[in-house]
Wavefront OBJ file of the C-alpha trace (Angstrom):
o trace
v -3.309 -18.004 -2.193
v 0.330 -19.166 -2.132
v 1.393 -21.992 0.142
v 3.914 -21.423 2.913
v 6.627 -23.115 0.835
v 5.805 -20.955 -2.204
v 5.924 -17.831 -0.050
v 9.423 -18.739 1.132
v 10.631 -19.054 -2.449
v 9.195 -15.603 -3.184
v 10.747 -13.938 -0.121
v 14.166 -15.444 -0.777
v 14.030 -14.306 -4.407
v 13.280 -10.762 -3.242
v 16.250 -10.858 -0.877
v 18.610 -12.175 -3.578
v 17.427 -9.447 -5.923
v 18.307 -6.702 -3.443
v 14.796 -5.574 -2.556
v 14.900 -3.310 0.519
v 11.765 -4.539 2.270
v 8.852 -6.938 1.937
v 5.337 -5.944 2.954
v 2.908 -8.762 3.681
v -0.822 -8.145 3.511
v -3.336 -8.829 6.269
v -6.067 -10.430 4.182
v -7.338 -13.694 5.692
v -9.689 -14.466 2.811
v -6.749 -14.543 0.382
v -3.454 -15.238 2.140
v -1.830 -17.026 5.060
v -2.009 -15.432 8.516
v -0.064 -12.177 8.616
v 2.084 -12.455 11.738
v 2.769 -16.173 11.327
v 3.945 -15.377 7.788
v 6.066 -12.422 8.924
v 7.721 -14.678 11.500
v 8.385 -17.328 8.853
v 9.741 -14.649 6.515
v 12.116 -13.381 9.193
v 13.379 -16.905 9.915
v 13.868 -17.963 6.283
v 15.655 -14.788 5.135
v 18.683 -13.001 6.546
v 18.651 -9.254 6.021
v 15.567 -8.011 4.161
v 13.252 -5.635 6.017
v 9.771 -6.876 6.856
v 6.503 -5.123 7.622
v 2.730 -5.587 7.632
v 1.541 -3.874 4.467
v -1.135 -3.345 5.343
v -3.241 -4.330 8.323
v -6.356 -2.585 9.650
v -7.946 -1.467 12.943
v -10.865 -3.915 12.815
v -9.446 -7.444 12.594
v -7.194 -7.144 15.648
v -7.331 -5.245 18.923
v -4.480 -2.713 19.234
v -3.059 -4.749 22.125
v -2.862 -7.804 19.845
v -1.151 -5.859 17.043
v 1.285 -4.182 19.412
v 2.202 -7.502 21.066
v 2.807 -9.102 17.651
v 5.012 -6.201 16.532
v 6.965 -6.200 19.789
v 7.599 -9.939 19.458
v 8.767 -9.568 15.856
v 11.109 -6.737 16.828
v 12.715 -9.073 19.393
v 12.831 -12.005 16.981
v 14.418 -10.059 14.102
v 16.267 -7.051 15.574
v 16.505 -4.144 13.167
v 14.464 -5.812 10.442
v 10.895 -4.814 11.394
v 10.971 -1.558 9.455
v 7.388 -0.311 9.870
v 3.742 -1.035 10.577
v 1.635 -0.424 7.495
v -2.050 0.165 8.214
v -5.187 1.482 6.536
v -8.928 1.652 7.084
v -9.331 -1.844 5.602
v -9.473 -3.345 2.150
v -9.779 -7.028 1.164
v -9.049 -8.069 4.759
v -12.464 -6.684 5.654
v -14.704 -6.748 2.592
v -13.393 -10.214 1.780
v -15.064 -11.443 4.951
v -18.105 -9.154 4.878
v -16.900 -6.533 7.371
v -17.151 -2.753 6.929
v -13.979 -0.702 6.818
v -13.025 1.437 9.804
v -13.712 5.152 10.025
v -10.814 7.572 9.824
v -11.417 8.484 13.470
v -11.103 4.859 14.591
v -7.916 4.449 12.559
v -6.406 7.524 14.202
v -7.257 6.306 17.689
v -5.877 2.855 16.867
v -2.558 4.257 15.606
v -2.080 6.286 18.768
v -2.944 3.274 20.935
v -0.501 0.922 19.184
v 2.293 3.501 19.315
v 1.655 4.133 23.010
v 1.651 0.425 23.873
v 4.967 -0.073 22.079
v 6.357 2.741 24.208
v 5.142 1.096 27.420
v 2.487 3.741 28.080
v -1.089 3.482 29.292
v -3.380 4.148 26.329
v -7.017 4.970 25.695
v -8.972 3.178 22.990
v -12.738 3.063 22.505
v -13.526 4.077 26.091
v -10.996 1.618 27.550
v -7.697 2.323 29.247
v -4.945 -0.289 29.420
v -1.200 -0.893 29.396
v 0.936 -3.779 28.089
v 2.896 -5.587 30.793
v 5.169 -7.140 28.130
v 6.705 -3.774 27.148
v 9.906 -4.144 29.155
v 11.646 -1.471 27.047
v 10.209 1.039 24.552
v 10.277 -0.008 20.885
v 10.090 2.581 18.126
v 8.341 1.136 15.057
v 7.399 3.714 12.406
v 3.736 3.677 11.388
v 2.856 4.143 7.717
v -0.731 4.771 6.635
v -2.118 3.652 3.274
v -3.890 6.717 1.876
v -6.537 6.527 -0.834
v -8.736 9.475 0.087
v -8.507 13.053 1.387
v -9.782 12.377 4.918
v -7.343 9.586 5.717
v -4.532 11.576 4.066
v -5.243 14.621 6.244
v -5.335 12.519 9.409
v -2.245 10.492 8.552
v -0.210 13.592 7.770
v -0.750 14.619 11.395
v -0.197 11.346 13.282
v 1.749 8.904 11.075
v 5.464 8.584 10.442
v 4.981 7.873 6.763
v 2.377 7.616 4.025
v 1.791 4.971 1.364
v 0.068 6.947 -1.375
v -2.257 5.722 -4.119
v -4.320 8.756 -5.051
v -3.481 9.222 -8.711
v -0.485 10.502 -10.648
v -1.928 13.190 -12.886
v -0.470 16.653 -12.127
v -3.651 17.763 -10.369
v -3.617 14.593 -8.227
v -0.040 15.188 -7.062
v -0.784 18.851 -6.388
v -3.832 17.890 -4.319
v -1.850 15.363 -2.274
v 0.894 17.853 -1.472
v -1.542 20.667 -0.659
v -3.495 18.380 1.693
v -0.302 17.325 3.481
v 0.874 20.936 3.837
v -2.493 22.072 5.219
v -2.736 19.174 7.690
v 0.797 19.734 8.973
v 0.262 23.481 9.287
v -2.736 22.883 11.568
v -0.530 21.201 14.195
v 2.771 22.961 13.507
v 4.403 19.881 12.016
v 7.210 20.046 9.476
v 6.004 18.178 6.349
v 9.591 17.090 5.756
v 9.233 14.809 8.796
v 6.839 12.603 6.800
v 8.301 9.721 4.794
v 6.334 9.516 1.535
v 6.059 6.259 -0.416
v 4.132 5.903 -3.679
v 2.257 2.720 -4.537
v 1.883 1.419 -8.100
v 2.171 -1.705 -10.220
v 5.091 -2.302 -12.586
v 4.103 -4.337 -15.634
v 6.803 -5.558 -18.011
v 6.211 -6.152 -21.720
v 7.986 -5.801 -25.062
v 6.732 -2.210 -25.369
v 4.259 0.219 -23.848
v 1.763 -0.596 -26.601
v 2.179 -4.310 -25.944
v 1.539 -3.777 -22.234
v -1.612 -1.790 -23.000
v -2.803 -4.436 -25.421
v -2.234 -7.180 -22.836
v -4.117 -5.207 -20.171
v -2.759 -2.935 -17.441
v -4.055 -2.051 -14.008
v -6.123 1.119 -14.143
v -6.171 1.336 -10.337
v -9.597 2.910 -9.930
v -11.079 1.079 -6.946
v -9.824 3.754 -4.525
v -11.939 6.355 -6.331
v -15.202 4.863 -5.101
v -14.091 3.009 -1.945
v -15.663 4.740 1.047
v -17.435 7.197 -1.249
v -16.293 9.441 -4.099
v -16.442 12.754 -2.225
v -13.310 14.896 -2.340
v -11.467 12.670 -4.824
v -11.256 15.112 -7.734
v -13.826 13.249 -9.821
v -15.691 15.342 -12.417
v -19.454 15.024 -12.005
v -19.826 13.417 -15.447
v -17.570 10.543 -14.383
v -19.136 9.682 -11.021
v -21.840 7.324 -12.288
v -19.538 5.620 -14.833
v -16.918 5.065 -12.113
v -19.450 3.427 -9.821
v -20.380 1.097 -12.669
v -16.721 0.524 -13.543
v -15.835 -0.552 -9.986
v -18.904 -2.731 -9.448
v -16.672 -5.814 -9.038
v -14.144 -4.141 -6.720
v -15.311 -6.249 -3.747
v -15.654 -9.521 -5.633
v -12.775 -11.793 -4.609
v -13.287 -14.153 -7.529
v -13.143 -11.356 -10.085
v -10.397 -9.276 -8.483
v -7.968 -12.068 -7.623
v -8.857 -15.162 -9.629
v -9.733 -13.818 -13.090
v -6.612 -14.018 -15.297
v -7.823 -11.461 -17.872
v -9.280 -9.047 -15.303
v -7.212 -6.078 -16.506
v -8.322 -6.566 -20.102
v -11.967 -6.812 -19.036
v -11.668 -3.593 -17.036
v -9.947 -1.730 -19.850
v -12.738 -2.723 -22.235
v -15.307 -1.650 -19.673
v -13.572 1.712 -19.191
v -13.656 2.353 -22.941
v -17.334 1.467 -23.115
v -18.107 3.830 -20.227
v -16.057 6.687 -21.724
v -13.550 6.948 -18.851
v -10.564 5.066 -20.278
v -8.388 8.084 -21.159
v -9.220 9.835 -17.887
v -8.261 6.774 -15.839
v -5.124 6.103 -17.858
v -3.859 9.633 -17.205
v -4.128 9.031 -13.468
v -2.020 5.868 -13.351
v 1.726 5.844 -12.694
v 2.155 4.411 -16.233
v 4.964 2.043 -15.264
v 4.558 -0.280 -18.244
v 6.675 -1.668 -21.051
v 10.339 -2.566 -21.253
v 12.787 -1.959 -18.394
v 13.973 1.111 -20.319
v 10.375 2.389 -20.599
v 9.787 1.931 -16.878
v 13.131 3.517 -15.952
v 12.324 6.506 -18.184
v 8.947 6.969 -16.521
v 10.459 6.614 -13.038
v 12.944 9.375 -13.901
v 10.013 11.590 -14.926
v 8.259 10.880 -11.648
v 11.451 11.430 -9.681
v 11.717 14.906 -11.219
v 8.314 15.554 -9.601
v 9.637 14.482 -6.193
v 8.395 10.881 -6.213
v 11.459 8.993 -4.969
v 10.243 6.055 -2.845
v 8.115 3.280 -4.324
v 6.081 0.338 -3.108
v 5.754 -1.880 -6.174
v 3.053 -4.430 -6.838
v 4.307 -6.833 -9.495
v 1.777 -9.677 -9.361
v 1.441 -12.872 -7.377
v 4.744 -14.788 -7.321
v 6.088 -12.897 -10.342
v 9.750 -13.556 -9.638
v 10.772 -12.582 -13.164
v 9.325 -9.094 -12.625
v 11.377 -8.737 -9.427
v 14.521 -9.683 -11.350
v 13.754 -7.212 -14.146
v 13.007 -4.439 -11.690
v 16.201 -4.849 -9.678
v 18.520 -6.204 -12.372
v 17.536 -3.964 -15.280
v 15.439 -0.963 -14.178
v 17.456 0.018 -11.117
v 20.848 0.032 -12.939
v 19.343 2.327 -15.587
v 18.201 4.693 -12.844
v 21.639 4.575 -11.222
v 23.263 5.544 -14.517
v 20.994 8.587 -14.736
l 1 2 3 4 5 6 7 8 9 10 11 12 13 14 15 16 17 18 19 20 21 22 23 24 25 26 27 28 29 30 31 32 33 34 35 36 37 38 39 40 41 42 43 44 45 46 47 48 49 50 51 52 53 54 55 56 57 58 59 60 61 62 63 64 65 66 67 68 69 70 71 72 73 74 75 76 77 78 79 80 81 82 83 84 85 86 87 88 89 90 91 92 93 94 95 96 97 98 99 100 101 102 103 104 105 106 107 108 109 110 111 112 113 114 115 116 117 118 119 120 121 122 123 124 125 126 127 128 129 130 131 132 133 134 135 136 137 138 139 140 141 142 143 144 145 146 147 148 149 150 151 152 153 154 155 156 157 158 159 160 161 162 163 164 165 166 167 168 169 170 171 172 173 174 175 176 177 178 179 180 181 182 183 184 185 186 187 188 189 190 191 192 193 194 195 196 197 198 199 200 201 202 203 204 205 206 207 208 209 210 211 212 213 214 215 216 217 218 219 220 221 222 223 224 225 226 227 228 229 230 231 232 233 234 235 236 237 238 239 240 241 242 243 244 245 246 247 248 249 250 251 252 253 254 255 256 257 258 259 260 261 262 263 264 265 266 267 268 269 270 271 272 273 274 275 276 277 278 279 280 281 282 283 284 285 286 287 288 289 290 291 292 293 294 295 296 297 298 299 300 301 302 303 304 305 306 307 308 309 310 311 312 313 314 315 316 317 318 319 320 321 322 323 324 325 326 327 328 329 330 331
């Protein structure tokens, strides 16, 4: 949606603000080509980490993804911090393609990792090796998790997790229990997993002002790929399906300025507003409000964050790094 020149302004603002890493999405119906953009980002910035966040196992063969990552690692040594991947979101439904199964995602992750290490790999009844892998490259793989099956799989094969499965106490307990169980099955130490939490940060004059203006309720993950195993009370299943009826409508999701307000009104009408609100990260309001909430979440063990602040919202980046982070440092 942003031009190449606009993207450069955004990336450079993130670097000036002290952001640790930039994740660019693989969503051809909405944004410029992922690996061309990552290359441009690497060449027009100096130090900031870069990563796909996230790609999927359907749009590109694992050999194509591995070759792109290997090339980026050579182009910007030490700055390609991870490969972010999931079963597929707007990259797929935006072009009418079904998301990948958890089994395909697992096989894809193992294939990409093997290719980067110069090994022969198996993928979908094929065996192949990359001749370009002159030396092994270690690129951590982070999986976007929005359901119990992908979370269980990722806890066993990924290096890190990008989590968006709710922030109510029962949600956090479920996430941690699933990770512990998955790791126990293969004898893995859960501490080896790098956990990152995904949420939006919305700045306003107060929490009430943010709520009045419309905040992201973040419910699409509850029905994507089915509602089974997502801690949804039976009485809320039908209302949630109705609530997320536009979740795969590009025009509504990405080009409707008052989308959040519309969804909040819909949630109230369907009787699920309070339930959804409880499950958000609740990072809204003034910098002091957001810092206070982040301290609460940190006390629950949520230390690493992937923030979504809106398209080209440079002011939000400045508030996050210039006002919220100093308040956290003081604490």
